[in-house]
TIKE-837061 format. One line per 4 residues: number of its first residue (from 1); for each residue x, y, z of N, C-alpha, C, O. Coordinates in nm, 4 decimals, always signed. Layout:
BEGIN
NUM	X:Y:Z:X:Y:Z:X:Y:Z:X:Y:Z; ...;
REM end
This chain:
BEGIN
1	-0.3328:-0.4205:-0.6157:-0.3157:-0.2845:-0.5745:-0.4483:-0.2120:-0.5908:-0.5237:-0.2341:-0.6855; -0.4729:-0.1256:-0.4955:-0.5953:-0.0456:-0.4983:-0.5562:+0.1009:-0.5129:-0.4479:+0.1417:-0.4711; -0.6446:+0.1787:-0.5723:-0.6171:+0.3193:-0.5961:-0.7209:+0.4049:-0.5245:-0.8397:+0.3727:-0.5225; -0.6742:+0.5131:-0.4665:-0.7601:+0.6134:-0.4043:-0.8452:+0.6755:-0.5142:-0.7934:+0.7084:-0.6210;
5	-0.9736:+0.6920:-0.4901:-1.0605:+0.7399:-0.5982:-1.0334:+0.8847:-0.6355:-1.0589:+0.9237:-0.7494; -0.9824:+0.9658:-0.5428:-0.9426:+1.1040:-0.5733:-0.7905:+1.1103:-0.5818:-0.7270:+1.1910:-0.5138; -0.7339:+1.0269:-0.6636:-0.5899:+1.0077:-0.6752:-0.5164:+1.1401:-0.6970:-0.5533:+1.2193:-0.7837; -0.4121:+1.1627:-0.6172:-0.3275:+1.2801:-0.6347:-0.2311:+1.2517:-0.7496:-0.1689:+1.1456:-0.7549;
9	-0.2194:+1.3473:-0.8413:-0.1316:+1.3314:-0.9568:-0.0465:+1.4557:-0.9758:-0.0888:+1.5672:-0.9452; +0.0737:+1.4348:-1.0267:+0.1551:+1.5485:-1.0682:+0.0845:+1.6192:-1.1831:+0.0128:+1.5550:-1.2599; +0.1033:+1.7496:-1.1962:+0.0359:+1.8220:-1.3048:+0.0647:+1.7650:-1.4437:-0.0234:+1.7658:-1.5297; +0.1846:+1.7165:-1.4666:+0.2191:+1.6642:-1.5993:+0.1528:+1.5295:-1.6290:+0.1538:+1.4850:-1.7438;
13	+0.0954:+1.4641:-1.5281:+0.0352:+1.3319:-1.5475:-0.1171:+1.3335:-1.5472:-0.1790:+1.2285:-1.5641; -0.1782:+1.4479:-1.5288:-0.3239:+1.4544:-1.5138:-0.3987:+1.3959:-1.6333:-0.5008:+1.3296:-1.6148; -0.3508:+1.4187:-1.7544:-0.4195:+1.3683:-1.8733:-0.3901:+1.2212:-1.9004:-0.4577:+1.1595:-1.9828; -0.2916:+1.1641:-1.8335:-0.2480:+1.0272:-1.8604:-0.2857:+0.9295:-1.7495:-0.2283:+0.8209:-1.7413;
17	-0.3781:+0.9652:-1.6669:-0.4124:+0.8870:-1.5482:-0.4441:+0.7408:-1.5791:-0.3811:+0.6513:-1.5226; -0.5388:+0.7153:-1.6662:-0.5816:+0.5779:-1.6947:-0.4701:+0.4945:-1.7555:-0.4556:+0.3767:-1.7229; -0.3916:+0.5544:-1.8429:-0.2816:+0.4814:-1.9062:-0.1742:+0.4434:-1.8035:-0.1200:+0.3329:-1.8076; -0.1442:+0.5350:-1.7123:-0.0438:+0.5067:-1.6095:-0.0926:+0.3964:-1.5169:-0.0157:+0.3067:-1.4822;
21	-0.2181:+0.4013:-1.4767:-0.2735:+0.2962:-1.3900:-0.2691:+0.1614:-1.4612:-0.2337:+0.0603:-1.4005; -0.3046:+0.1593:-1.5882:-0.2987:+0.0343:-1.6649:-0.1550:-0.0185:-1.6702:-0.1324:-0.1383:-1.6531; -0.0588:+0.0697:-1.6938:+0.0816:+0.0272:-1.6992:+0.1296:-0.0245:-1.5634:+0.2072:-0.1198:-1.5574; +0.0841:+0.0374:-1.4554:+0.1224:-0.0116:-1.3228:+0.0664:-0.1514:-1.2982:+0.1363:-0.2385:-1.2465;
25	-0.0585:-0.1722:-1.3351:-0.1220:-0.3024:-1.3120:-0.0624:-0.4128:-1.3983:-0.0607:-0.5289:-1.3575; -0.0142:-0.3783:-1.5157:+0.0389:-0.4801:-1.6058:+0.1909:-0.4894:-1.6019:+0.2490:-0.5740:-1.6699; +0.2559:-0.4042:-1.5238:+0.4013:-0.4126:-1.5088:+0.4786:-0.3536:-1.6249:+0.5937:-0.3916:-1.6470; +0.4203:-0.2638:-1.6985:+0.4897:-0.1986:-1.8096:+0.5905:-0.0969:-1.7556:+0.5677:-0.0374:-1.6502;
29	+0.7012:-0.0766:-1.8264:+0.8035:+0.0167:-1.7776:+0.7597:+0.1622:-1.7866:+0.7020:+0.2058:-1.8862; +0.7886:+0.2355:-1.6806:+0.7636:+0.3797:-1.6723:+0.8795:+0.4403:-1.5942:+0.8709:+0.4543:-1.4722; +0.9862:+0.4760:-1.6618:+1.1093:+0.5125:-1.5904:+1.1003:+0.6340:-1.4994:+1.1790:+0.6444:-1.4053; +1.0087:+0.7253:-1.5231:+1.0059:+0.8465:-1.4411:+0.8907:+0.8502:-1.3425:+0.8731:+0.9505:-1.2732;
33	+0.8122:+0.7444:-1.3340:+0.6922:+0.7450:-1.2500:+0.7225:+0.6888:-1.1112:+0.7826:+0.5823:-1.0968; +0.6791:+0.7637:-1.0095:+0.6887:+0.7204:-0.8706:+0.5482:+0.7122:-0.8130:+0.4599:+0.7903:-0.8484; +0.5296:+0.6165:-0.7240:+0.3987:+0.5898:-0.6655:+0.4050:+0.6192:-0.5159:+0.5020:+0.5838:-0.4487; +0.3013:+0.6839:-0.4650:+0.2910:+0.7128:-0.3217:+0.1793:+0.6264:-0.2659:+0.0647:+0.6346:-0.3102;
37	+0.2136:+0.5438:-0.1685:+0.1167:+0.4521:-0.1084:+0.1103:+0.4766:+0.0413:+0.2038:+0.5293:+0.1016; -0.0021:+0.4372:+0.1000:-0.0116:+0.4423:+0.2457:+0.0845:+0.3401:+0.3041:+0.0975:+0.2294:+0.2519; +0.1507:+0.3766:+0.4103:+0.2471:+0.2875:+0.4738:+0.1754:+0.1731:+0.5442:+0.0640:+0.1889:+0.5942; +0.2405:+0.0592:+0.5470:+0.1832:-0.0580:+0.6137:+0.2126:-0.0573:+0.7635:+0.1457:-0.1260:+0.8407;
41	+0.3120:+0.0198:+0.8038:+0.3473:+0.0271:+0.9460:+0.3012:+0.1615:+1.0019:+0.2008:+0.2151:+0.9551; +0.3695:+0.2162:+1.0979:+0.3286:+0.3407:+1.1632:+0.3696:+0.4661:+1.0875:+0.3344:+0.5767:+1.1286; +0.4430:+0.4515:+0.9783:+0.4791:+0.5674:+0.8973:+0.3549:+0.6205:+0.8264:+0.2490:+0.5577:+0.8295; +0.3683:+0.7347:+0.7636:+0.2545:+0.7944:+0.6946:+0.2426:+0.7444:+0.5506:+0.1402:+0.6880:+0.5121;
45	+0.3483:+0.7657:+0.4714:+0.3468:+0.7271:+0.3300:+0.4746:+0.6532:+0.2948:+0.5742:+0.6604:+0.3667; +0.4701:+0.5824:+0.1833:+0.5879:+0.5195:+0.1253:+0.5935:+0.5597:-0.0206:+0.4910:+0.5624:-0.0887; +0.7135:+0.5911:-0.0691:+0.7326:+0.6277:-0.2090:+0.8061:+0.5141:-0.2775:+0.9128:+0.4723:-0.2325; +0.7490:+0.4638:-0.3868:+0.8071:+0.3543:-0.4627:+0.8305:+0.3973:-0.6068:+0.7528:+0.4747:-0.6627;
49	+0.9368:+0.3474:-0.6658:+0.9548:+0.3638:-0.8098:+0.8616:+0.2642:-0.8791:+0.8371:+0.1551:-0.8276; +0.8109:+0.3016:-0.9939:+0.7135:+0.2164:-1.0626:+0.7711:+0.0822:-1.1049:+0.6954:-0.0114:-1.1306; +0.9020:+0.0705:-1.1129:+0.9633:-0.0560:-1.1543:+0.9370:-0.1689:-1.0546:+0.9459:-0.2863:-1.0906; +0.9052:-0.1348:-0.9313:+0.8776:-0.2391:-0.8324:+0.7561:-0.3227:-0.8731:+0.7466:-0.4402:-0.8377;
53	+0.6640:-0.2622:-0.9469:+0.5435:-0.3337:-0.9871:+0.5651:-0.4247:-1.1061:+0.4729:-0.4948:-1.1478; +0.6856:-0.4250:-1.1615:+0.7184:-0.5204:-1.2670:+0.7445:-0.6589:-1.2082:+0.7367:-0.7592:-1.2792; +0.7748:-0.6644:-1.0811:+0.8030:-0.7919:-1.0167:+0.6730:-0.8683:-0.9946:+0.5743:-0.8132:-0.9459; +0.6748:-0.9921:-1.0302:+0.5554:-1.0762:-1.0213:+0.5019:-1.0826:-0.8786:+0.3804:-1.0860:-0.8588;
57	+0.5882:-1.0842:-0.7812:+0.5472:-1.0926:-0.6408:+0.4505:-0.9803:-0.6048:+0.3486:-1.0048:-0.5401; +0.4813:-0.8580:-0.6458:+0.3979:-0.7437:-0.6103:+0.2699:-0.7381:-0.6926:+0.1676:-0.6899:-0.6438; +0.2735:-0.7861:-0.8158:+0.1521:-0.7871:-0.8974:+0.0509:-0.8875:-0.8435:-0.0696:-0.8645:-0.8541; +0.0975:-0.9987:-0.7858:+0.0070:-1.1006:-0.7335:-0.0587:-1.0587:-0.6024:-0.1687:-1.1039:-0.5707;
61	+0.0072:-0.9736:-0.5274:-0.0488:-0.9282:-0.3996:-0.1436:-0.8129:-0.4280:-0.1048:-0.6962:-0.4220; -0.2671:-0.8462:-0.4586:-0.3626:-0.7462:-0.5068:-0.3949:-0.6390:-0.4033:-0.4092:-0.5225:-0.4404; -0.4068:-0.6728:-0.2774:-0.4436:-0.5745:-0.1764:-0.3260:-0.5205:-0.0982:-0.3454:-0.4591:+0.0068; -0.2062:-0.5412:-0.1456:-0.0901:-0.5038:-0.0668:-0.0588:-0.3542:-0.0700:+0.0043:-0.3028:+0.0224;
65	-0.1015:-0.2843:-0.1738:-0.0729:-0.1421:-0.1842:-0.2030:-0.0635:-0.1974:-0.2923:-0.1012:-0.2733; -0.2122:+0.0448:-0.1232:-0.3224:+0.1393:-0.1397:-0.2591:+0.2680:-0.1900:-0.2042:+0.3455:-0.1117; -0.2665:+0.2906:-0.3194:-0.1971:+0.4002:-0.3839:-0.2834:+0.5261:-0.3776:-0.3993:+0.5268:-0.4190; -0.2229:+0.6326:-0.3243:-0.2951:+0.7582:-0.3097:-0.2390:+0.8677:-0.3989:-0.3012:+0.9730:-0.4126;
69	-0.1231:+0.8459:-0.4600:-0.0648:+0.9474:-0.5467:+0.0325:+0.8893:-0.6459:+0.0952:+0.7863:-0.6211; +0.0445:+0.9574:-0.7602:+0.1386:+0.9191:-0.8646:+0.2093:+1.0457:-0.9104:+0.1456:+1.1475:-0.9374; +0.3422:+1.0382:-0.9188:+0.4206:+1.1562:-0.9536:+0.5213:+1.1242:-1.0636:+0.5595:+1.0090:-1.0843; +0.5625:+1.2283:-1.1326:+0.6653:+1.2117:-1.2353:+0.7979:+1.2619:-1.1781:+0.8292:+1.3807:-1.1854;
73	+0.8735:+1.1709:-1.1223:+1.0008:+1.2043:-1.0606:+0.9924:+1.2011:-0.9089:+0.8860:+1.2193:-0.8497; +1.1075:+1.1774:-0.8480:+1.1096:+1.1646:-0.7016:+1.0795:+1.2973:-0.6324:+1.0056:+1.3006:-0.5340; +1.1358:+1.4057:-0.6829:+1.1111:+1.5349:-0.6180:+0.9642:+1.5742:-0.6297:+0.9093:+1.6354:-0.5381; +0.9003:+1.5401:-0.7406:+0.7567:+1.5665:-0.7545:+0.6773:+1.4803:-0.6569:+0.5730:+1.5230:-0.6073;
77	+0.7258:+1.3594:-0.6292:+0.6593:+1.2723:-0.5321:+0.6677:+1.3325:-0.3921:+0.5705:+1.3286:-0.3166; +0.7816:+1.3870:-0.3580:+0.7972:+1.4514:-0.2274:+0.7054:+1.5733:-0.2171:+0.6430:+1.5954:-0.1134; +0.6972:+1.6519:-0.3241:+0.6065:+1.7673:-0.3258:+0.4613:+1.7234:-0.3114:+0.3822:+1.7896:-0.2442; +0.4269:+1.6128:-0.3741:+0.2906:+1.5609:-0.3649:+0.2590:+1.5130:-0.2231:+0.1472:+1.5311:-0.1749;
81	+0.3569:+1.4522:-0.1566:+0.3381:+1.4094:-0.0176:+0.3135:+1.5311:+0.0712:+0.2281:+1.5271:+0.1597; +0.3875:+1.6387:+0.0480:+0.3671:+1.7611:+0.1260:+0.2267:+1.8163:+0.1021:+0.1602:+1.8600:+0.1961; +0.1823:+1.8144:-0.0217:+0.0470:+1.8612:-0.0534:-0.0584:+1.7746:+0.0162:-0.1569:+1.8264:+0.0688; -0.0373:+1.6428:+0.0161:-0.1317:+1.5523:+0.0830:-0.1360:+1.5785:+0.2323:-0.2440:+1.5827:+0.2914;
85	-0.0202:+1.5962:+0.2941:-0.0161:+1.6225:+0.4372:-0.0850:+1.7544:+0.4714:-0.1527:+1.7646:+0.5737; -0.0679:+1.8545:+0.3867:-0.1379:+1.9814:+0.4089:-0.2890:+1.9630:+0.3999:-0.3632:+2.0203:+0.4796; -0.3349:+1.8836:+0.3038:-0.4784:+1.8582:+0.2905:-0.5331:+1.7826:+0.4115:-0.6420:+1.8125:+0.4605; -0.4566:+1.6849:+0.4589:-0.4994:+1.6083:+0.5763:-0.5056:+1.7003:+0.6979:-0.6013:+1.6943:+0.7751;
89	-0.4050:+1.7849:+0.7153:-0.4023:+1.8756:+0.8297:-0.5193:+1.9734:+0.8242:-0.5845:+1.9984:+0.9256; -0.5457:+2.0284:+0.7067:-0.6552:+2.1257:+0.6928:-0.7912:+2.0619:+0.7177:-0.8821:+2.1284:+0.7672; -0.8064:+1.9360:+0.6848:-0.9351:+1.8684:+0.7019:-0.9560:+1.8153:+0.8436:-1.0687:+1.8137:+0.8931; -0.8480:+1.7719:+0.9091:-0.8644:+1.7026:+1.0371:-0.7890:+1.7653:+1.1542:-0.8099:+1.7245:+1.2685;
93	-0.7038:+1.8610:+1.1297:-0.6163:+1.9205:+1.2325:-0.5270:+1.8149:+1.2961:-0.4928:+1.8247:+1.4139; -0.4901:+1.7161:+1.2197:-0.4008:+1.6101:+1.2644:-0.3391:+1.5404:+1.1449:-0.3606:+1.5803:+1.0304; -0.2629:+1.4371:+1.1718:-0.1955:+1.3650:+1.0644:-0.2324:+1.2173:+1.0622:-0.1464:+1.1326:+1.0380; -0.3566:+1.1860:+1.0867:-0.4031:+1.0472:+1.0778:-0.4423:+1.0195:+0.9323:-0.5602:+1.0207:+0.8969;
97	-0.3411:+0.9946:+0.8496:-0.3648:+0.9817:+0.7054:-0.4426:+0.8556:+0.6707:-0.5195:+0.8559:+0.5746; -0.4251:+0.7507:+0.7445:-0.4967:+0.6261:+0.7139:-0.6463:+0.6429:+0.7294:-0.7226:+0.5940:+0.6460; -0.6903:+0.7109:+0.8344:-0.8322:+0.7373:+0.8539:-0.8837:+0.8341:+0.7487:-0.9924:+0.8148:+0.6942; -0.8068:+0.9374:+0.7198:-0.8480:+1.0372:+0.6218:-0.8685:+0.9749:+0.4845:-0.9697:+1.0014:+0.4196;
101	-0.7750:+0.8933:+0.4392:-0.7852:+0.8359:+0.3056:-0.8846:+0.7207:+0.2983:-0.9335:+0.6892:+0.1898; -0.9152:+0.6577:+0.4096:-1.0173:+0.5521:+0.4048:-1.1580:+0.6100:+0.4069:-1.2518:+0.5456:+0.3599; -1.1742:+0.7317:+0.4612:-1.3059:+0.7947:+0.4675:-1.3399:+0.8755:+0.3434:-1.4579:+0.8974:+0.3159; -1.2421:+0.9200:+0.2684:-1.2681:+1.0028:+0.1503:-1.2655:+0.9237:+0.0227:-1.2857:+0.9797:-0.0850;
REM end
């Protein structure tokens, strides 16, 4: 898994960034953490519960996820997606999130 260098975080997680990333990479349990990744198909984003990364299959696929945001709770993840879309729109006047996140 790869992480966006300007990772979007919920306000309650800002001080815990490195610890959360370490737990995601090692498959440690985080019951309230949701991850926002770029979609692999034509969708914009995908929201995953952090428990998916406990599965060995996903940990072995190193380049399978490009994580752009981490939230505490599903509703916070949805709010973070809205914030990301607003930032993309303000910067590009469009919704080409894959290009936006690969260039920044």
